[in-house]
C-alpha positions as CSV (number, residue, x, y, z in Angstrom):
1,M,-1.9,-15.0,-6.0
2,P,-3.1,-11.7,-4.5
3,S,-5.6,-9.7,-6.4
4,L,-3.4,-6.6,-6.2
5,V,0.2,-5.7,-5.4
6,A,0.7,-2.3,-3.8
7,L,4.0,-0.5,-4.2
8,N,5.2,2.9,-3.0
9,G,6.9,4.9,-5.7
10,P,7.8,4.9,-9.3
11,V,11.1,3.1,-8.9
12,A,9.5,0.2,-7.1
13,M,6.7,0.1,-9.7
14,K,9.2,0.0,-12.6
15,L,11.4,-2.7,-10.9
16,Y,8.4,-4.9,-10.1
17,Q,6.9,-4.5,-13.5
18,D,10.2,-5.2,-15.3
19,G,11.2,-8.1,-13.1
20,S,8.0,-10.0,-12.6
21,C,5.4,-11.8,-14.6
22,Y,2.6,-10.3,-12.4
23,P,-0.2,-8.7,-14.5
24,K,0.6,-5.0,-14.8
25,D,-3.1,-4.0,-14.4
26,Q,-3.0,-5.6,-10.9
27,I,-0.1,-3.5,-9.6
28,I,-1.0,-0.2,-7.9
29,E,1.0,2.6,-6.5
30,V,0.3,3.7,-2.9
31,E,1.7,6.3,-0.5
32,A,4.5,5.5,1.8
33,L,3.9,5.1,5.6
34,R,5.5,8.5,6.1
35,Y,2.1,10.0,5.2
36,L,0.4,8.5,8.3
37,Y,-0.1,12.0,9.7
38,L,-2.9,12.3,7.2
39,Q,-5.0,10.1,9.4
40,E,-5.9,13.1,11.5
41,A,-7.2,14.9,8.4
42,I,-9.3,11.8,7.6
43,A,-10.6,11.7,11.2
44,N,-11.6,15.3,10.9
45,R,-13.4,14.6,7.7
46,H,-11.0,16.7,5.5
47,I,-10.4,13.6,3.4
48,T,-12.9,10.9,2.6
49,I,-12.2,7.3,1.8
50,N,-14.7,5.3,-0.2
51,N,-14.7,1.6,0.7
52,P,-17.2,-0.2,-1.5
53,S,-16.1,-3.6,-0.1
54,K,-17.2,-4.7,3.4
55,N,-14.8,-7.6,3.1
56,L,-11.6,-5.6,2.5
57,Q,-8.5,-7.6,3.3
58,I,-5.0,-6.0,3.5
59,L,-1.7,-7.9,3.8
60,V,0.9,-5.8,5.6
61,L,4.5,-7.0,5.4
62,G,7.2,-5.7,7.7
63,D,11.0,-6.0,8.1
64,Y,12.5,-9.3,9.3
65,S,13.5,-7.4,12.5
66,P,10.6,-7.0,14.9
67,N,12.1,-3.8,16.3
68,I,12.3,-2.2,12.8
69,T,8.8,-3.3,11.9
70,H,7.4,-1.9,15.2
71,H,9.2,1.4,14.7
């Protein structure tokens, strides 16, 4: 079982919380991929990211179609 489940948006959060037995304190809301343009702001130090863990592991899931996932 993962330590956290990340979902993008209140609808996804509600559906997951209502339809699963996963602990609600281990479900977090994140931004959608459409906000990737913010990487430039991060690179220019307009936004800081604190990473207390040197062993950060992220599982990224894509679509079943490789073309859609790549896009």
